[in-house]
N, C-alpha and C positions, 0 to 999 in steps of 0.2 A: 431389744438386742440380740437374742438369740436368732427371733427373727432376721435381723440385716445379715447377720452373719450367715447366715444358710441362704440368703439370695444371691448375696457376693461370690459363696462357697460352688453355688453352681453357676452362675453367669460364670463363672472360672474356669468350671469341669467344660461346660459347653462351648467356650472360646478354645482352649485345648484340644477339643477333638474335632475344629474347623483345621483344614489345611488349605483353606484356599479355595477357588473358582478357578477351573481352565482358561487360559487366555486366550483370549481371544482376539482372532487375528483380523486388522483391518477395524481396530477402534473406534469408531466414531468419535467416543472422547479423547483419544490419542493424536489424534488428526490435527493438522496445522490447513491455510488455506493454500499449502503448497502440497498437492495428494498427488497419484497415481505415480507413473514412469516415461521415462524418454525411451527411445528409442532410433536414432537416425532421424530421419524427420517426423519418424510416428509418436505422436504420444499419446498415453492410454492414461484414461479420467483425473486428464490435468481439471484444474477450474474452469469454470466458466466465466471467469471474471479476468481470466489470463489473456493481455493482446497474444495475437499471434501475427504473424508476414507471410505471405503465399512465396516470397522468396528471399534465400539468407542475403545478408549486408556481407559480411564478411568473417572474418575468425576473428575470436577473442580469448582473450586469457583475463583471469578474476583473479585479482590481485589483493589482498587482505592487509592493510597497515596495521600491524601487530605491535606495534610503538606507539600507536595514539594513545590518548589517555583513554574514549570510552573503550576500546578491546580490554584492557583489565578490567573496567567496571561490570562492563558485560558478563567475563566469566565468571568474577567475583560475586553480585550481586543475580544472578539467573545461570549458570551453571552450563552456558554454552559453549560450544568449544569455538566453533566457528561461523560464520555468515553461510563462506563457501558454498557448502553442499547443498542446499536451501536455494542459492542463486542460479547456481549451474542448474539444478534442476527445473527452474520455471522460467530459464534461458534456452535448454534445448528444446522443454515444451513448444516455446511459444516459436522455434525454426527460424528466429531474427537472426541467429547467427551461428556459427561453427565452434563448438568451445575447443580449444588447444590446451593442454595440462602444463601449465610453470610452477605447479607449488612440490608439494612430497613428494609425489610420485616421480617425478624428474629421476628420482637418486634411484628408481626401480629401472626407469626406461635405461637411464646410464651404466647400469649393473650389466643388464641385459648383452648391452654393448661392448661391456668390459667383460662378457663372458666368452664372447665370440672372438672377440680377437685376441684370449688367449687360446682359442684351440680347442675350448671345453665341448662347445656346442657342437649338436648333429648337422653337416653339410646341409646346403640348402639355407639355414636360417635366418640368411638375410637380412640382419640386423646394420649394414654395410652405411656408410655416407651417402647422405642429400635424400631424404628419406621423412625427415621429421619436416608439420607444418609451417611455419611462419603466423607468427600471431599480428594481425593488421591490428587491431587496437586491445589497449586493457580497461577492463570496468576496476575501479575502485566505490567500494563501499563502504558506509560512517555512519554511525547512530549518532544522532544529535540530540536528541530527547528519551527517555524513555522510565516513567514512573507509574507504579500503582496507587490506587485509591486517591488519585493526582482533586476528587471532591464528589460530592456526594449532593441531594436535590431537595436538603431540607430546608432552604431557605427561597426557594421556589414556591413549595406547596406547603409550607410546616403550617402555617397561617388557617390553612383551611380546619384542622381538627388537629387535636393531641396524637390519633390514629396515622391520619395521613401525616402528618411530619415525623410520627418515628419509621414509619414504611421508607419513607424518603429518603432517610439518613442513612438506612442500610441498603440503601444501592452507590455501588460508588465505580467510580469509571480508570480504567486504565488507558493511557496513552502513550503513541512511541510515534517518532519522526525519525524517517530514515534520509540519505543526501547519495546519489547512484553519481559516477564521473565518468568519463568512458573521454580515452586519449589514442590521437592518434601515434601506432608506436614508431610511426619512420620520420615523422616532423614535431612530435612532442605535443602537436595542438590540441587544446580540449575542443571534443568534438560536440562534444554533450552532455548534461547535467540536470540531475530531476529531486525532487525532493516528495515524498509522499509522504502520510500518515494515517495511523490507525485508533480505532477507540473500540474500546467494549465496555458493557455495563456489567459488574459482579450483582448478584445479592448477595448481603452479608446476613447475621446472624436470624432470619427469616422463618426458620423452624420455632426458634425460642420465643419469637414478634408474634405468633401467631397461636400457638397451643393454647393462650389463653382465649381466644376465641371458636376454638374449636374449628379449624382448618387446617386441614393437612399440607404441609408446606415443611419441605424439609431443609434440611442443615444450611450452613454455607455452599454455595457454590464460590469458588473462585476461580479463574480464568488464567493459567501459568503466563506470565510476561511473555515469554518466549511465541506464543501463539501474535501477541499483540503486533508485535515485533514482527515475523514474515507475513504478518497484513501489511504491516505498513512498507517493505520493503517492493511486495506486491505490487502497492502502491506507485513506488516510485520507479520503478520497473515500466510497468504500463505507460506510466509518462511519460518515460525514455524511449519507448517503445512510436510514440504516436508523433513524439518530434522527429524522431529520425527517419520514420515513412516519409515524410517531406523534408529531408533533410536539402539546406542550400548553402552551399559553403561560405564564408564568410570569406571577402576580397580586402587588399587594401591597394590600392594605386600605385605602381611600381612595385608589386611582390613583397609576402609577407618574409618578417623579418629581416627586411633593407633599411632599417630606420622610422618604418611608420609615418602617416602623414606631419607630426606632431614636431616642426622644422625649430634650430636652433638657431639665431645669426652668426654664421662663424664656421657652421657645421659641414660637416661631409655630405650624409645623407641625401637623397636624392631633393625631400622637405626642405632641409634645409639650402638645397643648392638654390631652389627655387626663389627665398626668399632674400638669398645675398644677389639672385638676378633681379630683383625689383628694382 
């Protein structure tokens, strides 16, 4: 017992003297697939998995519907504040759209204009009317599925040997699925939608499992679910970019919003009049 207490006290003293390591800038362990930076049309250290455009397709605002059920779950379970900053980084790095602010920073933009109108700003500050850029499109993100530990490999290889079954049971999958929807702001027409998904495999208590056979495997290796979600959003965005790069407008004979091609007897739309004239 004395020997045990001596070991505990020695360990406590050692830990008390530790002050941690110096923070590592650009730590690979903290990164998601949304890496690097963007400035104008220039991208730095962007993921080589991100789709890119040689010309921009219009201006874009990102609007997160915080009233949807997925958003509250997203915040409570994963402590993530918003999908918007990550999506904006990916979008600007891709050079497919020019981003315009329609979020909380709009308050600051309007405050600057109010300061100029009050006469408090220096002359030549030039926050007058007619300078803000219109958003051609709105991008709406949503999370359709996000779950950790969605299944192991025990059933697949457990019959091989007890050790193989134990190893398989310590591999767990993390899955996420996301959807991006793009709306034309002038007409309200949906231009594009894309679903994306991502999966990774976590290693469970492998250190304890292999300690008895002398293999130097570390303890648990858990990937934060946020990283899987970011990867799913990149997949959604990549698929959307591939679709809109070869975009062809949907058309309706007679024009959009004039009643469509499904007329009714006695109706007044072009399709209805065709029915009435038969």
